[in-house]
C-alpha positions in Angstrom: 6.3 6.5 22.6 6.5 8.4 19.3 3.7 8.1 16.8 3.8 4.8 14.9 3.4 6.6 11.5 6.4 8.9 11.2 4.8 11.4 8.8 6.2 13.7 6.1 6.5 17.4 5.7 8.1 20.3 3.8 10.9 21.4 6.2 12.1 24.5 4.3 11.3 26.2 1.0 12.9 29.0 -1.1 12.7 29.9 -4.8 15.8 27.7 -5.4 15.5 24.9 -2.9 12.8 22.8 -1.2 13.7 20.4 1.6 11.2 17.7 2.5 11.5 14.8 5.0 12.9 12.5 2.3 14.6 14.7 -0.3 16.1 18.0 -1.3 15.1 19.6 -4.6 17.5 22.2 -5.8 17.1 24.4 -8.9 20.1 25.1 -11.1 20.8 28.2 -13.2 20.9 26.2 -16.5 17.4 24.7 -16.6 18.3 21.8 -14.4 16.9 20.5 -11.1 19.0 18.2 -8.8 17.4 15.9 -6.3 19.1 14.4 -3.3 17.9 11.5 -1.2 17.9 12.2 2.6 16.8 8.8 4.1 18.9 5.7 4.1 21.5 6.5 1.5 22.1 10.2 1.6 23.1 10.8 -2.0 22.5 12.5 -5.3 19.5 10.8 -6.8 18.5 12.3 -10.2 18.9 15.4 -12.4 16.1 16.9 -14.4 17.1 18.8 -17.6 14.7 21.2 -19.4 13.1 22.7 -16.3 12.5 26.1 -18.0 10.0 28.8 -17.3 7.6 26.7 -19.4 7.3 24.3 -16.5 5.3 25.2 -13.4 6.4 23.1 -10.4 5.3 22.4 -6.8 7.1 20.1 -4.3 4.9 18.3 -1.9 5.5 16.9 1.6 5.8 13.4 0.3 8.8 14.2 -2.0 6.7 14.5 -5.1 7.4 17.2 -7.6 4.2 18.1 -9.6 5.1 19.6 -12.9 2.6 21.2 -15.3 3.7 22.3 -18.8 2.6 25.8 -20.0 3.8 24.9 -23.5 5.1 21.6 -25.0 8.2 20.6 -23.2 10.8 17.7 -23.1 12.3 17.0 -19.7 15.3 14.7 -19.7 15.6 12.5 -16.6 19.1 11.5 -15.6 19.7 9.0 -12.8 22.7 9.8 -10.5 23.1 6.3 -9.2 23.3 2.8 -10.8 19.8 1.3 -11.1 19.3 -2.4 -10.5 15.5 -2.5 -11.2 13.6 -0.5 -13.8 9.9 -1.0 -14.3 7.7 0.7 -16.9 4.1 0.8 -17.9 2.4 3.1 -20.4 4.9 6.0 -20.0 5.2 5.7 -16.2 8.4 4.2 -14.8 10.2 3.4 -11.6 14.0 3.4 -11.3 15.3 1.6 -8.2 18.2 0.1 -6.4 18.6 -1.4 -2.9 18.7 2.0 -1.3 15.9 4.0 -3.0 15.2 5.6 -6.3 12.6 7.6 -8.1 9.4 7.3 -10.2 8.0 9.4 -13.1 4.2 9.4 -13.5 2.6 11.4 -16.4 -1.1 11.7 -15.6 -1.9 11.1 -19.3 -0.6 7.6 -20.2 1.5 7.0 -23.3 2.6 3.9 -25.1 6.3 4.7 -24.7 9.1 2.6 -23.1 11.9 5.2 -22.6 12.9 6.1 -19.1 15.2 9.0 -19.8 12.7 11.4 -21.4 9.4 12.9 -20.2 7.4 14.7 -22.9 4.4 16.9 -21.9 2.0 18.8 -24.1 0.7 22.2 -23.1 -1.5 21.9 -19.9 -0.3 18.3 -19.2 0.9 17.3 -15.8 3.3 14.7 -14.4 4.4 13.7 -10.9 8.1 13.0 -10.3 8.8 11.2 -7.0 11.9 10.6 -4.9 12.0 7.4 -2.7 11.8 6.8 0.2 9.7 9.8 1.2 9.7 8.9 4.9 11.4 6.9 7.6 10.4 3.4 8.5 8.4 2.8 11.6 10.1 0.5 14.1 6.7 -0.2 15.7 5.0 -1.3 12.5 8.2 -3.2 11.3 8.0 -5.3 14.5 4.3 -6.3 14.0 2.8 -9.1 12.1 -0.7 -9.0 10.7 -3.4 -11.7 11.3 -6.0 -11.3 8.6 -9.1 -13.3 9.5 -12.8 -13.7 8.8 -14.4 -16.1 6.3 -17.7 -16.0 4.3 -18.8 -19.4 5.4 -20.3 -20.7 7.5 -22.2 -17.5 8.2 -22.2 -16.0 10.7 -19.6 -18.1 12.6 -16.9 -17.7 9.9 -17.3 -13.9 9.9 -16.5 -13.6 13.6 -13.3 -15.6 14.4 -13.4 -17.8 17.5 -11.6 -17.2 20.8 -9.2 -20.0 19.6 -8.3 -18.1 16.5 -7.8 -14.8 18.4 -5.5 -16.6 21.0 -3.5 -18.3 18.3 -3.0 -15.0 16.4 -2.0 -13.2 19.6 1.0 -15.5 20.0 2.5 -14.2 16.8 0.8 -11.0 15.7 0.3 -7.4 16.8 -2.5 -6.5 14.4 -5.8 -8.4 13.9 -7.7 -7.4 10.7 -11.3 -8.6 10.2 -12.4 -9.1 6.7 -15.7 -7.8 5.2 -18.1 -10.6 6.0 -19.3 -9.3 9.4 -20.9 -6.2 7.8 -24.5 -6.5 6.8 -25.2 -7.6 3.3 -25.5 -5.0 0.6 -28.9 -4.0 -0.6 -30.2 -6.2 -3.5 -30.0 -3.3 -5.9 -26.2 -2.9 -5.2 -25.3 -6.5 -5.7 -24.1 -7.8 -9.1 -26.5 -10.0 -11.0 -23.9 -11.8 -13.0 -20.4 -13.0 -12.5 -18.4 -14.5 -9.6 -20.2 -12.6 -6.8 -23.8 -12.9 -8.1 -26.0 -14.3 -5.3 -23.5 -13.4 -2.5 -24.0 -11.0 0.3 -21.4 -8.6 -1.1 -20.9 -6.7 2.2 -18.2 -4.6 0.5 -20.8 -2.9 -1.7 -23.0 -1.6 1.2 -24.0 2.1 1.4 -23.6 2.1 5.1 -21.4 -0.2 7.1 -23.4 -1.8 9.9 -22.3 -5.0 11.6 -24.5 -8.0 11.3 -24.2 -8.4 15.1 -23.0 -5.3 16.8 -22.6 -7.0 20.2 -20.6 -9.8 18.7 -18.3 -7.3 16.9 -17.7 -5.4 20.1 -16.9 -8.6 22.0 -14.4 -9.6 19.3 -12.8 -6.2 19.4 -12.4 -6.3 23.1 -11.0 -9.8 23.0 -8.5 -8.8 20.4 -7.3 -5.9 22.5 -7.3 -7.9 25.7 -4.9 -10.3 23.8 -2.5 -7.4 23.1 -3.4 -6.7 19.5 -4.8 -3.8 17.6 -8.2 -4.3 15.8 -8.6 -3.2 12.2 -11.8 -3.6 10.0 -12.6 -3.8 6.3 -13.8 -0.9 4.2 -13.5 -0.6 0.4 -13.6 2.9 -1.1 -13.7 1.4 -4.5 -16.7 -0.8 -4.0 -18.6 0.9 -1.2 -21.8 2.7 -2.3 -21.7 5.4 0.4 -22.4 8.9 -1.0 -19.5 10.3 1.0 -16.6 7.9 1.6 -14.7 10.2 3.9 -17.6 10.7 6.2 -18.2 6.9 6.2 -14.6 6.2 7.2 -14.9 8.7 10.1 -18.3 7.2 11.2 -16.9 3.6 11.2 -13.9 4.6 13.3 -16.0 6.6 15.8 -19.1 4.4 16.0 -17.3 1.0 16.4 -14.2 2.2 18.2 -11.7 0.3 16.0 -7.9 0.9 15.8 -7.7 1.3 12.0 -9.1 0.5 8.6 -8.2 -2.0 5.9 -8.9 -0.3 2.6 -9.5 -3.1 0.1 -9.1 -1.2 -3.2 -9.4 2.5 -3.6 -9.3 3.9 -7.2 -7.9 3.2 -10.6 -6.4 6.6 -11.3 -3.5 8.1 -9.6 -5.0 11.4 -8.5 -8.1 9.7 -6.9 -6.0 7.1 -5.2 -3.7 9.7 -3.8 -6.5 11.9 -2.6 -8.5 9.2 -0.9 -5.5 7.6 0.9 -4.3 11.1 2.0 -7.7 11.9 3.5 -7.8 8.5 5.1 -4.5 9.2 6.9 -5.8 12.6 8.0 -8.9 11.0 9.4 -7.0 8.2 11.1 -4.2 10.4 12.4 -0.7 9.1 13.1 -1.6 6.5 15.7 -4.3 4.5 14.1 -3.6 1.9 11.4 -4.0 2.5 7.7 -3.7 -0.9 5.9 -4.1 -0.7 2.1 -4.6 -3.5 -0.4 -3.3 -1.7 -3.4 -3.4 -4.9 -5.6 -2.7 -3.5 -9.1 -3.9 0.1 -8.5 -3.7 2.7 -9.9 -2.2 1.6 -13.2 -3.5 -1.9 -13.7 -0.2 -3.6 -12.8 1.8 -4.3 -9.7 5.0 -3.6 -11.6 4.6 0.2 -11.5 2.9 1.7 -8.5 2.9 4.9 -6.3 5.2 4.5 -3.3 4.4 8.0 -2.1 0.8 6.8 -1.7 2.0 3.7 0.1 4.0 6.0 2.4 0.7 7.3 3.9 0.0 3.8 5.1 1.3 1.6 7.8 0.9 -1.7 5.9 0.4 -2.3 2.2 -0.7 -5.6 0.7 0.1 -6.7 -2.9 -0.1 -10.0 -4.8 -3.7 -11.0 -5.2 -3.7 -9.7 -8.8 -0.5 -11.6 -9.7 3.1 -10.5 -10.0 2.7 -8.5 -13.3 5.3 -10.8 -15.0 8.0 -10.2 -12.4 10.0 -13.1 -11.0 9.1 -13.9 -7.4 12.2 -12.5 -5.8 12.1 -9.2 -7.8 8.4 -8.9 -7.1 8.9 -9.4 -3.4 11.8 -6.9 -3.2 10.7 -4.1 -5.4 6.9 -4.4 -5.6 6.0 -5.7 -2.1 8.6 -5.1 0.6 8.5 -1.3 0.7 12.0 -1.2 2.3 13.8 1.9 1.1 11.0 2.7 -1.4 7.9 3.7 0.5 9.1 2.5 3.9 5.6 1.3 4.6 5.5 -2.4 5.7 4.8 -4.5 2.7 2.8 -7.7 2.9 2.6 -10.5 0.3 -0.8 -11.8 -0.6 0.6 -15.1 -1.4 -2.3 -17.0 -2.8 -2.8 -14.6 -5.8 0.8 -14.6 -7.0 2.3 -18.0 -6.2 2.8 -18.8 -9.9 0.0 -21.3 -10.1 -3.8 -21.3 -10.5 -5.7 -20.6 -7.3 -8.2 -23.3 -6.7 -8.2 -22.9 -2.9 -6.2 -20.6 -0.7 -3.1 -22.4 0.6 -0.5 -21.5 3.1 2.9 -20.4 1.7 5.6 -23.0 1.8 8.9 -22.7 3.6 10.8 -21.5 0.6 8.3 -18.6 0.0 8.5 -17.6 3.6 12.3 -17.5 3.4 12.3 -15.5 0.2 9.9 -12.9 1.7 11.8 -12.4 4.9 15.1 -12.2 3.0 14.0 -9.0 1.3 12.1 -7.5 4.2 8.6 -8.4 3.1 5.9 -9.6 5.5 3.4 -12.4 5.0 -0.1 -12.0 6.4 -1.2 -14.8 8.7 -4.5 -16.5 7.7 -5.2 -19.3 10.1 -8.9 -19.7 9.3 -8.3 -20.1 5.6 -5.3 -22.2 6.0 -7.0 -24.6 8.4 -9.9 -25.0 6.0 -7.4 -26.0 3.3 -5.8 -28.6 5.6 -2.7 -26.6 6.4 -1.1 -26.1 9.8 -0.4 -22.5 10.7 2.1 -23.7 13.4 4.4 -24.8 10.6 4.2 -21.3 9.1 5.1 -19.8 12.4 8.2 -22.1 12.8 9.3 -21.3 9.2 8.9 -17.6 10.0 11.0 -17.8 13.1 13.7 -19.7 11.4 13.8 -17.6 8.2 16.9 -15.3 8.0 15.7 -11.6 8.2 16.8 -8.8 5.9 19.1 -6.3 7.7 18.7 -2.7 6.7 
């Protein structure tokens, strides 16, 4: 079997043309650069005008062109297809249709709304990305994710029961365990005020150690025996470890898990990109990288970085809301990943269902149908849903009956 994560690379490079897994970047003689999409729709994607000698450029393996201005420059961005969805936020923008698109990301934000011009001062940098940068993984596309583990009652809620594992295995290929099984953070690392004051705050620990190592190992083995892969929680954003990369490696090696769920990483693009790339290198192509990108790195789910998502197997969005998008547009263009990052997109339903969240509830039949119609997944949360009085068996029936998006 091929590796579940398909990977990305620079396939060929010359002064006038760079060919990556997902795109072709070709320099013209008149200060232009043409970009072609290679995955899904093989087509002209965009043309950049003003690519003079004042612009240093580097094309990366993930179909990102990094441009740095040696002097003030204006680059005109011309789409070569008919967009159906355009999202913008503080000078960054994404231009998409059903088959792919592109994004423009100046590292210095600006309060502008135009999507046809990129202005850079001397020394400023922007990233221009072609989508999708990689192929979709048939293995990951076929898997559903069970996301379990609850804060109370502790410790029973933190280690899902054999019944929960067996129930998940009937429907899912990946079992993710949330943070509550890790030992509590030191008192000095816990917040004194706010929503999490007085809680164990396991996500803020300096060193991830299970509250009960034998119980964690038994759960891992039971999950694998049931035919699922076992993924555990780690938050680069909140963790107090002095070296997050070493901590990720240690957790994988010491506890023998099949992947990591990164719950928040960084609120700037360069840091997010670096940490997620390093996580993929540490994990390799076979272990699972499951990212909760929420509204990172720009503070909104409307505009995000699909080339970062492409390093991942699964990407979760929705717990910070929909960023003002209608449900169906949000599911298609911010969550699903189909033809954009080609990672498998999961909808965190409870945070973006269009109503206040008093208690986590199972998505209804119409939401399940809407997600499946555009190629988005829904995580399965049987512990939380049972606590709320919902029946996960209904969710499973709706999921089976929902018409699926066809690529």
